[in-house]
N, C-alpha and C positions, 0 to 999 in steps of 0.2 A: 340328031343323035349325038354328034360330037360336042355341042355346047352343054348338054345336060350332064355329061360325065365329068366335066372339068370343074364344076361348082363345088363339090365336096372338098376337093384339094385346096381351093382358095379359102374356104371357111376354116379348114384345119390349120392353114398357115396363119390366118388372122388370129386364131385362138392362142397359138404359141408365141406370137410376136407382138403382143400388146404391151410388153414392158413389165408385167407383174413377175415378182421373184417367186421361187419355189418355197413352200413352207419349211421352217427350220425343224430339225429333228428334235425329239424330246431330250436327248442327251445334251445338246448344245444350249437349249433354252432353260434348263433347270437351274434355279438359284443355288448359291453356295450354302452349305449347312452351317449352323452356328458353331459347331465344333471345329470346323476347318477355318473360320474367319477369326476366332478369338485368339489373342496373343498368349504365348506360353507364360505361366506364372513361375517366379524363381523358386528354386528348391529350398525347403526349410532346412536350417542348420541342424546337424545331428547333435546329440548331447555331448559327444567327445569334442567336437569343434567348438561348441560354446564354452566348455571347460577350459580348453586351451586358450581361447581368447580372454577369458577371465584371468587366467594365470599370467598372461602377457601384460594385462592391465595392472595387476598387482605388482609384477616385476618392475614395470616402468615407474609406478608410484613409489616403491621402496627405493629404487635407484635415485629418484629425485630427492627423496628425504635424506638419503645418505650423502649426496652431493652437498645439500644445504647444510647438514650437520658438520661435514668436513670443512666447509668454508667458514662456518661460524667458529669452529674450534681453532682453525688457523688464525683467524682474526683475534680470538681471545688470547692465544699464545703470544702473538706479536704485541698485543696491548699490555700483557703482563710483563713481557721482557722490557718494554719501553718504560713502564711504571717502575720496575725494579731498578733500572739504570738511572732514572730520575731521582729515586730515593737515595741511591748510593752517592750520586753527585751532590745532593743536598747535604747528606751526612758528612761527606768529606769537606764540603764548603764551610760547614759550621765549625768543624775542627780547625781548618786552616784560618778561619776568621779569628779564633782565639790565639792561634800560634803567631799571627801577625803582630800581636802585642809583644810577644817575647822577642820576635825579630827586631822590632823597633827599639826595644830596650838594649838588645845586644849592639845594635848599630850606634846608639848613644854612648854606650860604654867604650866601644872602640874609638870613637871620635874623642871622647874625654881622655883616653889613654894617650892618643897621638898628640893632643894639645897640652898634655901635662908638662909642666916645667921642672918636675922633679922636686918640688918643694915638700917639706915635711907635712905629712897628713894627706897628701893627694893620693898616694898609693893605697892607703887604708880606705879612703873613700871609694876608690875604684874597686877594691876587693869586696867591700860591702855591697856595692851596686851589683857586682857579678853574682854574689850569693843570693841577692833578692831575685835576680832574673832566674837563677837556677831553681829556686823554690817555687816561683810562679810557673815555670815550665812543668815542674812535677805536679803542681796542683791541677793544671789543665789536663794532663794525662790521667791523673787519678779520677777526675770528674767524668772522663769518658769510660771509666770502668777498668782501666789498666791497673794491674797489681804486680808487685814485685814478688817473685818466688823466693820464699825464705828457705834457707838451706840449713845453716848451723852445722852440726855434725851428723846430719841425717844419713840414713842408709841410701846407697846409690839407687836411683829410680830412673830407668831408661826413658820413661814417659815424661820426666821433668828435667833430667840431667843429660849432659853430653860429656863423656869421659875423654879427656885428651892425654892423660898420663896416669900411671900407677906408680906409687912410691911407698916406701916403708916409713912410717912416721910414728914416733913414740907417743903413746897415749891414745892412738886412734886405732880402733879395731879394723881388721880387714873387711873390705867391702863398704866401708863408710867413707864419707866425703872428708878429705883432708884439707882441701883449700878450694876457694871459689875464684876462678880466673876471670869470668865475665858473668854478671848477674843475668838471670832470666826473667821473662815477663809473660803474663797471661791475661787474656781478656775473658773474665768470668771463667768458664771451663775450657776455653781454647788457649793452648800454649802457643804464644806468638814466637817466643824464642826460648829454647831450653838453657838452663845454666851450664856454662862450660866449667867443668870441675876437674880436680885431681883426686883420684881415689886411692885410699890406702890399701895395701896388700899384706 
C-alpha cells in the first residue's frame, strides 16, 4: 500500500522539472505597432517663419550689394583724385618747360652783363636782349590764357580791384580809379590777382 501512494508525487515532480519554460503572456509577446516604431517627422514651417527667412535673405543680399557699391565708389574716387593730380602735374610741367627757355635767356643776359667791358654799344645790346626776354615771357603767359586786367579810368570794382588809398584828383570823378599801383591778371574768368589801385574821392 505504501508504494502505490508515492508514484503520483514522482510523476508530478517529473512533469514540473523537465526544463520547459512557462508560456509568455500575450502582453509580452505582442509586436510593436507601426505608429510607435516610425520616427517623428519635422514640423512644417509656418507662413510667418518663411516670410521672416525670406526677409533675412533679402537683407543679406542688399547688404552685400551695398558693400560692393561702396567699395567700387571708393576706388573710383581714389582713381579720379589720382588722375586729377597727374593732369595738374602735367599742366604745370608743360608751363615750366616753356619758362625754362626764359630762365636760360636771363642767365645768358646776366653772364653777358658781368663780362661786359663797358665798351660803347654793349649796354644797348644788353638792354635789347632783356627786352626780348621780357616779351618772350609775356608771350608764354598769354599762350596759357593769362590776361592783364585793363583799368584806365574805370569805376572801382571790388571784384577786379583792390583799393589801397583814396585821394582827391582833379579831373577824376569820385569812385573812379585815379592810379594803378600794381596791375592785375586773370585766367579767363578767374581773377588771379586784382589790380591794386588808388581811388578818387
